[in-house]
C-alpha positions as CSV (number, residue, x, y, z in Angstrom):
1,Q,-103.8,64.6,173.3
2,V,-101.9,61.4,172.9
3,Q,-98.8,61.6,170.8
4,L,-96.1,59.1,170.0
5,V,-92.9,60.3,168.2
6,E,-90.3,57.9,166.9
7,S,-86.7,58.9,166.4
8,G,-83.3,57.3,165.9
9,G,-83.6,55.8,162.5
10,G,-81.1,56.2,159.8
11,L,-78.5,54.5,157.5
12,V,-76.3,51.8,158.9
13,Q,-74.2,49.1,157.4
14,A,-75.0,45.5,157.8
15,G,-73.9,44.2,161.2
16,G,-74.3,47.7,162.7
17,S,-76.6,48.9,165.4
18,L,-79.3,51.5,165.9
19,R,-81.4,52.5,168.9
20,L,-84.9,53.7,168.1
21,S,-86.9,55.8,170.6
22,C,-90.6,56.3,171.0
23,A,-91.3,59.3,173.1
24,A,-94.9,59.7,174.4
25,S,-96.9,62.6,175.6
26,G,-100.4,62.8,176.8
27,T,-100.2,59.2,178.2
28,I,-98.2,57.0,180.5
29,L,-96.4,54.3,178.5
30,S,-95.9,52.0,181.5
31,A,-99.6,51.7,182.0
32,H,-100.2,50.2,178.5
33,A,-98.9,47.7,176.1
34,V,-96.3,49.2,173.7
35,G,-94.9,47.6,170.6
36,W,-92.6,48.2,167.7
37,F,-93.8,47.3,164.2
38,R,-92.1,47.7,160.8
39,Q,-93.2,48.0,157.2
40,A,-91.1,47.7,154.1
41,P,-92.4,48.8,150.7
42,G,-94.7,46.2,149.2
43,K,-94.8,44.3,152.5
44,Q,-97.4,44.1,155.3
45,R,-96.7,45.7,158.6
46,E,-95.3,43.2,161.0
47,K,-94.7,43.2,164.7
48,V,-91.1,43.4,165.9
49,A,-91.3,43.5,169.7
50,G,-93.6,44.3,172.5
51,I,-93.5,45.4,176.1
52,I,-96.1,45.5,178.9
53,G,-94.8,45.9,182.4
54,G,-91.7,43.9,182.7
55,S,-92.7,41.4,180.1
56,T,-91.3,41.5,176.6
57,N,-91.8,39.6,173.4
58,Y,-90.1,39.4,170.1
59,A,-90.8,38.1,166.6
60,D,-88.6,35.0,166.0
61,S,-86.5,36.7,163.3
62,M,-85.6,39.6,165.7
63,K,-85.1,37.5,168.9
64,G,-81.6,37.8,170.1
65,R,-80.8,40.8,168.0
66,F,-83.4,43.4,169.1
67,T,-84.2,44.5,172.6
68,I,-87.2,46.5,173.6
69,S,-87.1,48.5,176.8
70,R,-88.8,51.3,178.6
71,D,-87.5,54.3,180.6
72,N,-90.5,55.3,182.8
73,A,-88.8,58.5,183.9
74,K,-88.5,59.6,180.3
75,N,-91.9,58.0,179.3
76,T,-89.9,56.5,176.4
77,V,-89.8,53.1,174.8
78,Y,-86.6,52.0,173.0
79,L,-85.8,49.4,170.4
80,Q,-82.1,48.5,170.5
81,M,-81.3,46.9,167.2
82,N,-78.0,44.9,166.8
83,S,-76.5,42.8,164.0
84,L,-78.7,44.6,161.5
85,K,-79.4,43.0,158.1
86,P,-80.5,44.5,154.9
87,E,-83.8,42.8,155.3
88,D,-84.4,44.9,158.4
89,T,-84.8,47.9,156.2
90,A,-88.2,49.4,156.8
91,V,-90.1,52.2,158.4
92,Y,-90.3,51.4,162.1
93,Y,-93.5,52.4,164.0
94,C,-94.2,52.7,167.7
95,K,-97.7,51.5,168.8
96,M,-99.5,51.9,172.1
97,E,-102.5,49.8,172.9
98,E,-104.7,50.7,175.9
99,I,-106.1,47.9,178.0
100,F,-109.5,48.1,176.3
101,G,-108.0,48.1,172.9
102,R,-107.7,51.8,171.7
103,V,-104.6,52.0,169.6
104,Y,-102.2,54.9,168.9
105,W,-99.4,55.0,166.3
106,G,-96.4,57.1,165.9
107,Q,-95.4,58.7,162.5
108,G,-92.6,56.1,161.9
109,T,-88.8,56.4,161.5
110,Q,-86.9,55.1,158.5
111,V,-84.2,52.4,159.1
112,T,-82.0,51.6,156.1
113,V,-79.4,48.8,156.3
114,S,-76.9,48.7,153.6
115,S,-75.1,45.5,152.5
């Protein structure tokens, strides 16, 4: 049974930092593409960052502030978020996509950035 569980969200002041975790069970994250997405109320879900193997990618608005990484020993993908802005407030989701396209989502973790 594949399961992705996000954690690490919370309330932080603008300019602060948070590290989100996506812990996987029933699958090996290093074998698949993993991404972080976010969705704010009234807005569409958008991709924040992705990682496959040693390759990473970021949305332009997050590039330079956010860093995605993976700890294979812990089977966990992280999203380090620095210089947070109020517009970063959203529910952040972990997504794993198998090579053939099967997609799994975590339950999400709330990030709130105060001004």
